C-alpha positions in Angstrom: 68.5 72.0 -111.9 69.1 74.6 -114.6 70.5 71.9 -117.0 67.3 69.8 -116.6 65.2 72.8 -117.2 67.1 73.7 -120.3 66.9 70.1 -121.7 63.1 70.1 -121.0 62.8 73.5 -122.8 64.8 72.2 -125.8 62.6 69.1 -125.9 59.4 71.1 -125.8 60.8 73.4 -128.5 61.6 70.4 -130.6 58.1 69.0 -130.2 56.6 72.4 -131.2 58.7 72.6 -134.3 57.8 69.0 -135.3 54.1 69.7 -134.8 54.4 72.8 -137.0 56.3 70.9 -139.6 53.6 68.2 -139.6 50.8 70.7 -140.1 52.7 72.4 -142.9 53.5 69.1 -144.6 49.8 68.1 -144.5 48.8 71.4 -146.1 51.4 71.0 -148.8 50.5 67.4 -149.5 46.8 68.2 -149.5 47.3 71.1 -151.8 48.9 69.3 -154.7 46.2 70.3 -157.2 44.2 73.5 -157.6 40.7 73.4 -156.2 38.4 75.7 -158.1 34.6 75.5 -158.1 33.4 75.6 -161.7 30.0 74.2 -161.2 31.2 70.8 -162.4 32.1 67.5 -160.9 32.7 67.1 -157.1 36.5 66.8 -157.7 36.5 70.2 -159.2 34.9 71.5 -156.0 37.4 69.8 -153.7 38.8 71.8 -150.8 41.8 69.4 -150.7 44.2 72.4 -150.8 42.9 73.4 -147.3 44.1 70.2 -145.6 41.9 67.4 -144.2 39.1 68.2 -141.8 39.4 66.5 -138.4 36.1 64.7 -137.8 33.7 62.6 -139.9 30.7 64.6 -141.3 27.2 64.2 -139.9 24.2 63.6 -142.2 23.1 67.2 -141.6 26.5 68.6 -142.6 26.4 66.5 -145.8 22.9 67.7 -146.6 23.9 71.3 -146.0 26.8 71.0 -148.4 24.6 69.5 -151.1 22.1 72.4 -150.5 24.9 74.9 -150.8 26.1 73.4 -154.0 22.7 73.2 -155.6 21.8 76.8 -154.5 24.9 78.2 -156.2 26.7 79.4 -153.1 30.5 79.6 -153.4 33.2 79.6 -150.7 36.3 81.6 -151.6 39.5 80.9 -149.8 43.3 80.4 -149.9 45.3 77.2 -149.2 47.4 79.1 -146.6 44.4 80.6 -144.7 43.8 79.2 -141.1 40.3 80.7 -141.0 39.4 78.8 -144.3 40.6 75.6 -142.8 38.4 76.4 -139.7 35.5 77.0 -142.0 36.0 73.7 -143.8 36.5 71.8 -140.5 33.0 72.9 -139.4 31.7 70.6 -142.1 33.7 67.5 -141.2 35.8 65.3 -143.6 33.3 64.2 -146.3 31.2 67.3 -146.5 34.2 69.6 -146.2 35.7 67.9 -149.3 32.5 68.7 -151.3 32.2 72.3 -150.4 31.7 74.6 -153.4 35.2 76.0 -153.0 37.2 78.5 -155.1 40.9 78.5 -154.4 42.1 82.1 -154.7 45.9 81.7 -154.4 47.3 78.7 -156.2 47.0 79.6 -159.8 46.8 82.7 -162.0 43.3 81.6 -163.1 42.2 81.3 -159.4 43.6 84.6 -158.5 41.9 86.3 -161.5 38.6 84.6 -160.7 38.8 86.0 -157.1 39.9 89.4 -158.3 36.8 89.5 -160.6 34.6 88.4 -157.7 36.2 91.3 -155.7 37.3 89.0 -152.9 39.0 91.0 -150.2 39.1 88.7 -147.2 39.1 84.9 -146.6 36.9 83.1 -146.2 34.2 84.8 -148.2 30.9 83.2 -149.1 28.9 84.6 -152.1 25.4 83.2 -152.1 23.1 82.8 -155.2 21.3 86.1 -154.3 24.6 88.0 -154.3 24.8 88.3 -150.5 28.4 88.2 -149.2 29.3 86.6 -145.9 32.9 87.5 -144.9 34.7 85.5 -142.2 34.1 82.0 -140.7 30.3 81.3 -140.8 28.6 79.0 -138.4 26.6 76.2 -140.0 23.5 77.7 -138.5 24.2 81.1 -140.2 24.8 79.4 -143.5 21.5 77.4 -143.0 19.6 80.6 -142.3 21.2 82.7 -145.1 20.5 80.0 -147.7 17.1 78.8 -146.5 18.2 75.3 -145.6 15.4 73.4 -143.9 17.4 70.3 -142.9 17.1 66.6 -143.9 
């Protein structure tokens, strides 16, 4: 009986290690290029370094991201930050990849940009009016803080 339990334990441990390795690999693969928001093309605002969101985006999530981009809001984060991935995931795949994102820990330029913006925690949102929102924000809170009226 003890032998079967030990084998089962080893198998579960192996599955846990494989799952962890898969998550890390997806983060590394997704993070092959720096994602810094510079107010330019969508590819410059990509959150690809945070990994891929899990679900497709709704029309409202897509509209909110476009509103955030147009309003000048910025989402500061780091490729290794679980809370940043959680924030991105709230927007779904397509909208999450268009977030106005500043990567704070991939390049010296990104680190300097975040230092100048006085980013102390991830994620941090800085809105066009200068308001800072620290931590994962619900879509509803972002809508309210930026005056988003919906589609």
